[in-house]
N, C-alpha and C positions, 0 to 999 in steps of 0.2 A: 781563209776563214770560212770553213763550211763544216757540215755535219754529215756523217754517214749513218743513215737510218735504214730500216728495212732489213735487219738481220746482219748487217755488216759491222765490222769493228774498226777502230782507229789504229793508227800506228802507235807503237808503245811510247808513252810519255815518261821522261826521266827527270824532268824539272818543272817548276811552277810556270815558267814561260811557255812551255808546250801546252799546259793546261789553259792558261789565260788567253792564248792566241786563237782558241777555237770558239766560234760563236755560231748560233743557229738563228740566222735572220729569216725566219719563216714569214713569208708574205702574208699568209692567212692570219697568223698570230698578231703581226704588227698592225694590219688593217683592223682586226677585231678589237684590239686594245685601244687603237687610235680612235675608233668609232665610239667605244665606251667613254673615253675621256672627253671627246667633243660633245657628245649628247649630254653628258653630265654637266659640263660647264655652261652649255647653252640653257639647259633646264634650270641650273642654279641662277643664272643671270635673269631669266624670265620670272622666277619666283621672287627674287629680290626686287625687281621692278614692280611686281604686283603688290608686294607687301610693304614696300617703302622702307625696308630694313637695310642696314649697312652690312650685316653679317647673318649667315644662316647657321652658324655654329662652327667654331674653329675646330673643336674636337672631331666632329663628323667629317670635316674637310680633310684633316690630317689622317683620319682613319681611312678615308677613301684613297688618298694619295699613297698611303702605306700599303694598302691592298694591291693597288695597281703596280707599285714598285716590286712587291713580292712576286706578282705574276710575271713581270718582265724578267726578273732574275731566274725564276723557275723555268721559263719557257723559251728564252732566247740566249741566255748566258752560257758559259761553259758548263754550268750545272746540267743543262739539257743535253748538251753534246756528250758528256762523259757518263750520263745516266745509263746509256746503253752498254757501257763497258765496266762500270763499277757499281756494285749494289749499294754501297754506303752513299755514293753521290745520288743515286736514285731515291734513297730514303730522305736525303736532304731536300730533294725536289718535292717529294710527297709532303714533307713537313711544311714546306713553304706554302703549298697549295691548301692544305687542310688546317694547319695550326697557326698560320700567319694571315694569308690572304682571306680565307673564309671568315674567321672571326672579325677581322677588321671591316670587311664589307657589311657584316651584320651591325657593327657599331655605327658605321656610316649611315645605314638604312636609307639608301638613295632612291627609294621607289618614287617619291614625289618628283625628285630632280629628273629622273629618267622619263617619267610621264610628260612633264612640261618641256622636256628637250625634244620630244617628237612632234612632227607636224600634226595639226588638229585632225586631219583625216585618219591618222593612225591612232592618235591619243584617245579619241572618243570611243572607238570600238574596244580598245584595251581597257579603258576606264570602266566601260560597261561590264566587261568580263571580271573586273576587280570589284564590282558592286556586290551588294549583299548576297545575291544568289548567282553571281557570275561564275563562268566555268573556271577561270584562273583562280578566283578566290576559293572556290570549293576544293580545287586541287591543292592549293597551298595550305588550306586549313587541314586537309587530310594528312599531308606529308610532314607538316610541322607540329602535329600533335606529339607531345613528348615521347610517348611510347613508340610511335611509328618512327619518329626522327632518330631515336636512339638505335633501334634495331636496323633501320636502313643504313645508318652510318657504320655499324659493326659489320653488317653483311657485306657492304661494299669493300671495306678494308680487308676482310678475311678472304673474300672470293678472289680479289685481284692478287692475293699472295699465294693462291693455290699454284703449285709448281708449273703444271701444264699450261694454265691460263696466263701466268706471269711470263713464261718463256715465249708464248705465242704473241703477247703484246709487244715484246721486245723485237720480234721478227717482222711484225707488220705495223708500219707507222700509223696507219689509220686506226687500228685497234689501240695502239699506244695513246694516240690523241683522245680516243673515246674513254680510255681509262682515266686520263687526267680530268676530262670533263665531268665524268661521274663522281670522281673523288672530290672535286671542287664543289659540285652541287650537293653531294652528301655532307660535306663540311659545312656549307651554309645552312642546310636543313638542320644539322646537328646543333649548331650554335644558336639557332633561332629561338628556342625556348628560354635561353639563359642570358643572352646578350642583346644589346641594341634596344631600340624603341619597341614597345609591345605593339605588334601588328596582328590583326585578325582575332586574337583572343588575349586574355590576361596572361602574363607570364607566370611561370611556376613560382610558388612561394620559395623564399630563400632556402629553408631546410631541404626542400625537394630538389632544388638546383644543386645543392652539395651532393646529395645522393646520386643524382643524374651524372654528375661529373666523376664521382668516385667509381661508379660502375663502369663508366667509359675508360677510366684510368686502368681498372683491373683487366679489362679485355685487351687493352693495349699492352700491358705488362706481359700477359700470357703469350701473345703473338711475338713480342720482342724476345721473350725468354726462349721460345722455340728456335728462333733464328740465332740467338747468341750462343746457346749451349749445344748446338748441333756440331758434331765432329766432322761432318762432310758438307760439301756445298750442295744445297737443296736445289738450286736453279742451274740447270745444265748450260744455259746460254752463257753464263759467266765463267764456266769452266774453260771454254774456248777463247775467252777474252785475253788480250795482251796483259802481261803482268805490269801494269802501270805502277811506277815507283817501287817495283818489287813486291807488291801486295798480292798474295795468293788469293784464290777464289774463296777459300774457307775463312781466311783472316778478314777479307773484304766483307763477307756475309756477317761475321761476328761483329765487326765494327759498325755495320749498318744496324744490326740488332741493338747494339749499345746506344746508338744515336736515337733510334726509335724509343727505346726504354727511357733514357735519361731526358732527352729534349722533350719528348711527348709528356713525360711525367711532370717536368718543370712547367710546361705550358698549362696543363690541367691544374697544377698546384697554384700557379700564378693567377689564373682566372679565379680560382677559389678564394685566394687572399683578397683580390679586388672585390669580389662579391661580399665577403665578410665585412670589409670596410664600408661598402654601400649599405649593407644591412644595418650596421651600427650607426652610420650617419643618418639613415632614415629614421631609426628609432630615436636618435638624439634630437632630430628636428621635431618629431612628434611630441617628445617630452617638453621641449622648449615652447612649442605651440600650446600644449596643455597648460603649462605654467603661466604663459601669457594670458590665456583665456581665463584662468582662475584669478589672476591678478586684476584683470579688467572687471571681472564679476564683483570682486571685493570692492574695487573703487566705485563701481556703479552702485553697490549696496550702501556704501558709506554716504555717497551723494544723495541717494534716495532717502536715507534716514535723516540726514540733515535737512532736506527739503520738507520731510514730514514733520519735524519738530518746529519749523517756523510757524508763527501764529498766522 
């Protein structure tokens, strides 16, 4: 159970057992994700003890767990192993990083948990940098501004799909790891203005969130269409790959393009539907509050009039 990285290919797989038997137990990835989990739970425990609450939000906890699970599947499962040999598997890996793990981590918004999970000697300097004019806050404010976040996301996605750069990333593991890191970071930055708790600045108004997602959907469709409708394999590295399950390089690329097109579009559409529901729910709550306020005013007016009529 190992993975061949750095420009090498696996032996040809003919059945599902051959696929599921290959796992990438990267020491760095396991230590990194384990540290993320440990710091998060320690920080959550400390926050609960300080606030005397029984729960810090089940939705956020589930979102964090889902994000971590998506990262595990993307980075140590057979998905990571076969991403070097099959383009459509590589697209599944990218979708897990950008369309699953990144938005879930934004919904979880674990900044407070991570801060309180660190030793005080580390927490205080980082907290100072997150303060009003701190270095980290200034940086995050800059990259999560909607216009910057959108273009950063689009540029990262398109640059890593340039044939020469894409092939090079598959040949050099360190560059491949850097690709995944930048995609995950760009994904978090992209989802920042539309999902999760508003941090650093007020989130976009709902109509602008819809426009933001629609434009992102369009650039995703264009990139996916180029890959889907190409008659030849764009990425040379996959031309030399074994024909796993009899899939040719061109068919593999077209399947990957379809996955990017359909799954990516479904994710954007799904988030849009959730945002529409949130928008309607917010307006409904405001209307109920307004009606309640009007009812209370009327009751108060009636009571005042009755009091005024008394001798």
